[in-house]
C-alpha positions, 0 to 999 in steps of 0.5 A: 971724561973728555975734552974737546978742542975746536981748531978751523973756522974763519971767513970764507966767501959764498961758495967756498970750502972750510974744514972744522977739526975737533980733537978729543983727549981721552982712551975712549973717544973712539967709543962717543958718539959725536956731533956738530952744532950750530948758533947765530946771533940771536939764534937757538943753538941747531943741530947741523950734523951727527956721527955714530961712535962707528962712523958707521950712521950720521945723520944732517940738518935738511939745511947742510945735507950734501953740502957738509960731511961728517967724519971721524978719525977714531986712530987721531981721537979727532972730528971733522965737519967739512963744509962746501958750498957755503952760504951767508947762512951758514954763518954762526959759531959752531961746536963740536959735542960728545956723549957715551952712547949705550952699552948695549950699542955695540955695532955704533948705530946710535947717533943724536941730534938734540943739544940736550943729548950731549954732555961734553963741548968744544970751546966753538969756533966762528964761521963767517960766509961773506956774500 
């Protein structure tokens, strides 16, 4: 079991930056693959970024590639989403998620881009980008 607590977010102007944090309880956080998703009003939850448990492999939605960066500090049990060059269309509630990869993922290469792949979710944090 792992519990995820998010922080960060808020209101920022177009072109600005924000960093979201997701802290996790549990001693095995370093073995969890992590992801970030977002959901705008009236829209389905969509994938934003993902990281394998080692951080060796990452993936991004095309809409955020080159602007957002997912990173993790396993010593601090925390994963981050650095968001730069924010646009009004980035406005949404952002959620972090965690899952245990297969036991065969010795090298920490597996990441997941679908919400159904994740078992644990943070409480969500609002990001609003004004034009």
